[in-house]
C-alpha angles and dihedrals in degrees: 000000000000117000116251106252091208090063095057112097132202120217108213120188112224140186132194116236123174089351093302128114109241134178106262096243091042095248115147110279106213120167130184113266112264094024113157120198145137129266109207114195136154108280092232089063094060106095095183101085092188089060090051090059091065099032122116111239128218122186126197118208121186107227099176130011127241114281094028111152116224135181110225123198113229125204104217102180092171106027090169088070094055120092109268092226090056092048089054090058094053125087116236123201121188132181093272090063098050120110098214138016089246093061109107100173099111131144135040124350135182130196114234130186120211111236090193132021115281107245133196114213 
């Protein structure tokens, strides 16, 4: 199935100079007539307080910083179909390794390192 080209979005960095919206690197910003989109800016930068009353708000909250190491549980329903070299790099915990009967974290795990902060939107 071919992706719908109308669903693909372009993120264009902007700046405001002399009260006008400009492309961040000052290249010409030309959009197709009738284009509808969203301009997402920090709320403090909106000087029209009436507009702020009807604006949709999005908040970003950093949950974990960049370079955080995490253990992620993997559901390998068919481990025989996974590359053997990959399986060797995973950590496997079974019931004999658990510390308490309440511990339910069993199975395959992989360590991941966040390349960027983990954000909640």
